[in-house]
N, C-alpha and C positions, 0 to 999 in steps of 0.2 A: 570352547576345546571340542568341539566337539566331532562325533568320527570317531573317537579311541584313546587319544590322550586322555582324558576327561572318565575319571571312576570314583566310586563310591573312598575308597583309598587316600587319596588325594582329596579329595573336597576335606573329606573330617582329619584330614592330616595339614592339613592349611585353619582349620578351626578351632584342632585341639594347643597350636602353633600362640591363638589370640589371634588370625585373620579371620575371613569368611569365608568358607570354602564355598565352590559351586559344582552344580553338579551341569551339566550340558546336557541340557535336552536334545538337541536335533539329531533328527533320523530315526530316533528311537519310537517303539512304538508305545501307547501311554501305560498298559500291562509291565514291559520293562523299567520302565521312568520310573514307575511306583515302587519297581522293588528293588530300586537303584537309594532312592530315600532312606526306604526301609533301612536296607543295607548301612546308607552313610549315620544313621540313625542310631546303630547300633555300634558304632564306632568312635561314635564323638559324644558327649555332654552340648558342645558346645553348636550356634546357629548354625541352619544350610542355609544356601542361598540356590536358587533352581532358573538355569536361563532357556528363555522359550523363542522358537522363530516364529516371528508375527507373520501370519497369511501377507500374504502379496499380489501384485495383479501378473497376468497369465500374461509378457513380453514377449511370448514365444512365435513366431511361422511356422506354421509347415515345412513351409520350401524349403527356408533355412535350418529347419533340421537334419532334415533330406539330405541335403547338400551335403550338409557337415558331416551327418552320419556315413556316406560317400568317402568322404577325407580322410576320415577316419580309420576306412578298414579294416588300412594296412597296416595298422596298428592290431587291431584286431587278429590282424592270421602271424603276426611275432608274437602274441603270447597266447594263442589258442585257443583263445573265445571268443566269444557271440556278443556284439552290441549291447548295451541294454536297453527295454523299451523307454524312449523319453515322456514320459507321462508326468500332466503335472498334479500336484495333490498339496497339501494346506497343511503336513507334518503334523497329521494328527490334530488342529490345534484344541477345537473344541473339549477334544477327551483328555486331551494334557493341562487344559482349565480347570477339567470335574477335579483330576490327580492334583495337584499343588491347592487349590480348593481346598477340597479333603484332607489330605495329610498333612496339610498347613505346613511349608517351608516357612521357615522367619522371611527368605526376601524372597521374591518374583523379578527376574530382569527380562527386557525385550529385546530382540535384537530382529534389526529389518522394516523393523516401524512402531505402531504404536497401536496399541488394545483399544477398544472405543471404552469409553466413558464409563459406561455402565462394568464392559468387565476390570476396567482399574475397580472401580466400586466395589464389586462384586469380594475383588480381592482385600481391600481393604478391611472389610466387612468381617472377612474373619482374620483379620490380625497380621496381613500378609504386606511387610514394606516391595512397596512395588518401586522399580527402578528402569528408564527407558535408556537404548544410547544410541546415539545423535553423534551425529558430523560436523556438521554447521550449526549456527545460530539460528535461525528459523525452525531447521528441525529440536531445539532444544524449546524452544518457544512453543514450541507444538504441540513437544510434551507435557509442558507446563499448565498449557491452558487441558487437555486428556487429565490431567489428576495427578499423574505419577509424581511418590514422595520424592525423585533424586534424580539425573540422568548419570550415564558416563560419558565424556565428553573424549570419541575416538577419532586419535591422532594419522594418518596418512602410514607412521611407521611402523603397526599394527599387523600382526601376523594373520592372515585364516581371513576369513566375508571379514569386508568391508562392511559395515550397518546402517548406509545409505539405503534413505524409505526410497527412495528411485532409481532402481536396480541397474538399470542405464544410463546413469550419467556419473560422468569417471571423476571420480573422487578427489575433496580439495586433498592440494597437499599444506595446509598450514598445521602448521611445528606445532605440536602440545604444548607449550608454555602459553604459546598466542590463543591457540582454540578456547585452551580451560578460562582463558585470566577475561577473555571477549566473552565466552557463555555464562561466566560466574556476574559478571558486570550489569547480565539482564535478567535473570535470573533470579529468584526471592526462593528455590529450591539449591541443594546439598547439587555440586559437582564436582565428582571423579573421575580423574583421570588417566586415562589410557590411550597404549600404544605408543612403544620402545623402550617399555620400564622394567630395564634388566638390571640395571645398576644400581646401588643404596646414591648415589649423586641421583641420578636422577629420579628417583622414589624420593627424596627430599629436596631438590628440583619442583618436580610436580604440586608438592604442595605447597612450597613455599608461590607458588605463583596463585594460589586460591583457593584449588582440591583438599577438600576434606576425605579423603584418603583415596586409592590407585586401585587398578585392578590389572594383573598380571596373567600370560597365559604362556609367552613364548617363555620365558625365565622358566618354567616349572615342565616343561619337555623332554630333560633328559631327569628330572626325579622320579626316583625310584616307585615309587608311586604310580605314576604315569602311567594311560594303556599305552604311549607313544609303544609304535611297532618297530622291530628291530630294521630293520628297512631305511625308517625314517631316523629312526636314531644314529647310524652310522654316517649317512646324507648329513647331517647337523655336525658330525666333527668331522668329514671331507674336506679335505682342502681342495678338491676339483668346482667346487658348489666357492663360488665369487662375492654371489649379490642377488637378491631377493627382487621380485619384478611383481605389479599386479596384473594378474591373467583372468581373462573370463573363461579359458581354454576348457579347465575341465570342469565347472558346474556351468555355464553360463550366465553368472554374478560375477564382479570385480571380486579378487581376495589376494592377499598377497602371501608370495611361497618361494623355496627356493628355484632359482629360475636352473630351467634343461632342457633337454632338447626335446622333449613334448612341447613343452612352450614354446621355444622359439620356428619347433614345424606347424602350433595347429593354430598359434594366436591370432593370423593376421585372419585364418579362415573361423570360427571360432566364431556364433551368434549369442545373442540373447538370449536369455529362457534360461532360467532359474525354475524349480528345481528340472527342467526338463535334459538338460545337457548334462546334469550332475548323475540322474540313471542312466543316459546315453553311454557315456565314459566310468562306470563304477567296478562293471568285470574286470578292462578293462586295467584299468589302477588296481584292482583288486588283485590281479595276477600279475604284473609291473611286482607290487611289492612282496608278493609270495616266492618271485624267484629272485630277488636280491637285487632287485634294477630301481633307485630313486629314481632314472630320466626318463620312467614310463608311469607315473606318480605323482599324486600333489606329495609338497614334501611343505605343510604350513610353519609360516613364522614370521616375526620381523624380519626388524631393520638390523637390529641387536642381538642377532644370533647368536654371533661368534663372541659372545661373552656370557652364556650363559654355561651353568656348570652341571656334571647327576651327583647324587648323593639324594640323603632324605632332605624329604619337603620342607620339614621344618629347619634344616638346616638353609636349606637355597630361602625362607623366608624372615629369618633372623638374618639373614646377611643381605637379604633387600632394605630390614628396616635399620640400619646400622648407622644411618648418620642422621636418623629424625630424633628430634630432643627427646631426653625422657618425662614418661606420665607420670604428672604430679597424682 
């Protein structure tokens, strides 16, 4: 839920209601991440998780980025902004590792790849549980070999960026329950289910398939405590949007969101290259959101977004757990 929806208030509400609230560290500076962890600690006595984007290979080609910038010139003109600089960075990885090692949230998860075995051990040595996001059995086996304590098996229905280790590979469309069962059969560490879990029945089904827990993001996009912007909130309830799509047009890496004009007009021209394309399109997306135009910005959401509800995060979480067996 990086890029806005994740807030200390949302994470704290999840933990206060018996879940494990997460803070998304993506796109934040290390200093801002530290502030948000501290803010969440003030709001709950429960555990806190932090999700980090792991560094990934630079897959961009300068000529392709230049062609895409030319292709997007009309979008910049439409919203009265200049395109961003398509720069490569590692999302302040080393500094964020220092932050979590120092402030010690109970759990740190990784998306887009794996930490090194040394980095994983460093966090474990200070009492942090580590979890890796995986999308295939092969990725899951690599994660276990790296030394993480658990994996999140993320299926194709998930909203936002796919956690695939290779950013240039079209994500597999294996159904969640099949993925959970396959990963659970091969690993000796716990498996958490993620992707399309927006109803109590879906959550109960994932647990029945072998998951020890579930991870939900889309389900909380309309929560009172979420930082989801007004343009995105309105789009999630707008009947003109009828489906989601996997796209690299906004960021240069596959992600799932509401299918809109931007995706339809630019997907075929978009190159691989994360985070360069993310930085290139960022001013356009921000301007479109300010203008209230959901067709010029990303509205990340999973396939089940039509089933989500607004209200306090505690109520949403309680609803998702409604069909689970009572704890003894």
